C-alpha positions, 0 to 999 in steps of 0.5 A: 271185397277189400282183399279182391281190390287189393289183389287186383291192384297188386296183380295189374298195377292199376291204381284206382283213385278218388279225387276231390277238387275245390275251386275258390274264387280267391286265394286259399288260406294255406295255414288252414288247409295244412291244418285240415291235412294234419288232422287227416293224418291223425285219423284212423283212416290214415292207413295202409294195407299190410300183407299177411305173414302167411301166403293164404292169410288176410291182409290187415289195416295198419297205421301210416306213421311214415308219410307226411301229408304236405300241401304241394303248391304249384310253382307257376300260375296257370290259365283257368282253362288248365284246371282239369289238366292240372287236376289230372297231373296231380292225380298222377302223383304216385300213391301206394296203398301198401307202402304209402303215401296214400294221400296227396294234397295240391294247391294251384293258383290261376291267372284269373284270380281263382285257386284250386285244391286237389286231394287224391287217395287210393280206392283200395283204402276207401269207397267214396262215401268213406273218404268224403266223410273222412274229409268232412270230419277233418274239416269239422275238427272232429276227433277220430283217432287211429286205433291201428297198430303201426306197420310191422309192429306185430312182428313176424312170429306173432303175425304168423301165429295170428294169421294162421289162427284166423285162417283156421277160424275161417275154414267153415266159411272157406269151405262153404265158398268153395261149394258155392264156387263149384255150384256156380261152375258145375250145377247139380241138376241136369236141367240147369245150364252151367254158366258159360265161362268168360272168354279170355280176351286176346292179349294185345301186342302192346299189352304192357303199354300204359295209357292215360284215360281221357276225362271230362267234367260236365257242370249243369245248374241243378234247378235246370237239371231238375226241370228237365228231369220233370219234363222228361217224366222222371226225377234227377237220378233217372235223368242221370241214368239216362244220360249215362246210357247215352254216353255208353252208346256213344262209347260203344258199350252196348251189349252185343246180345240185345243192344242194351246198356248195363249200368252198375250202381254202387249202393252204400252198405256201411253199418255205422261209424265204426265200420272200417271196411274200404269197400262197404258197398253192394251193387245193383245192375239195371238195363236200359235201352239207350235208343229210347231214353231221350224220348222219356226217362220214365223207364229209367226211373222204373228200372231204378226203383225195381233194382233198389227193391229187389233182393241183391242176388248178384251181390249175394253170389259175390259175397258167397265166393269172397272167402276163397280169395286168400287161397287162390292166385292173383290171376285167378282173382282177376278171372273170378272178377271177370266171371262176376261182372262178365265184361265180355258180354255186358260191357258194364258202366259204373254209374255212381251218384253221391247225391247232395254233398254236405255244405261243410265239405266244401270248406277245405280251408274253412271257407266255402268254395265256389265248386266241388268236384268228386272224381274217379281217376285210374292211373298206371292202366295198361292196354292189356288191363283194358283188354280184360275189361273191354274198355272203361266208362266210370261216371261219378255224379254229385251235387253241391252249392246248386250245381250238378257235376258229372265227372266222366272217365272213359276209354274205348279200344280202337277209338280216338281216346282224347279229352277233346273227343270225350268233351264232344261226346258229353256236349252231344249227350247234353244236347240230346236231353235238351240240357245246357251246361259246361264241359271241362277237360 
């Protein structure tokens, strides 16, 4: 799965990032913040991806010895209303999971006396829980020394021999994956219907044009959110799924076949502290009728429970195919991803619930912040890439310090894609569930 993400990054140029934003009511202790950054640089998670020496070999993790991690301090004091605009700008500081730098940290002061810290890293290197745990360990001053070799340390001949040997060891898994791929496309039994190939989207005339996707952050008092969830017949997570389904409705991400919404829920599958996979997650897909969720969220809760109990057939099929990735061209990797997620039919919506964040995570400079936001940010995204995925809607939710935050990133082909429109949609969705909150964009 890590290699799929890396190959798609190389093929499309799309940088999928994660961002933490700490908001303080006063000045930030710069020396303590820099100390936290220095500890991250010494950890095993301060890493890059090194491509294989052979065309069909696996990439590997290497230690990033070159890139410093200084705190970038804003030159001017900004109005508090510019918080999210500043966060968006900082997220667009260049990041490269292969050449570095892989992390950026910024500090900004605002005219009302508040301050904000932004930390950005590549999703190719970490999933959300892994990145947050790295930051938590750095804040706690917990040793986590890197065991990776430095980039280029193996040497070309040694690397070639090692990667060729690994490819030979992988032959049984690769052959099994080829068989799974063949079975998917050409079923053996006559009664089985072959999976219809995903139609290639029409390539827009301005396919290479890079767009900036709108983002908005919804902030709701957690006690109020939980009370509304109970009133609507479910729990907090079910209300989140219903909220996502209504957002998808307003972003026109209903399935053409039945008008339902497909919500893709990442599930953490990290084995232990030594599991260094970037994307140690499975996926569950639930289907909701967006027209019905405002009347009650019991169906959303039932669908979630069923999905969590069910065997992950979709994920098993995905894992069975992944060993062929080193042997296929990058464009074929994109086609394989299209086939698995069926962007043309399902218009999937990613709905990630990070749950309650550890209180220690909210102390970037050693003191508790007032608000902590965790966001997904995609940069260097082209019109052609958005045509491949038929738009984009990713929602990240987390709880901290009695506040629920819902960070939204969206793009609807053919619509007015502005932060103001997304804010209006978020406000409308809050009102549909009888919720009160603030929306920043």
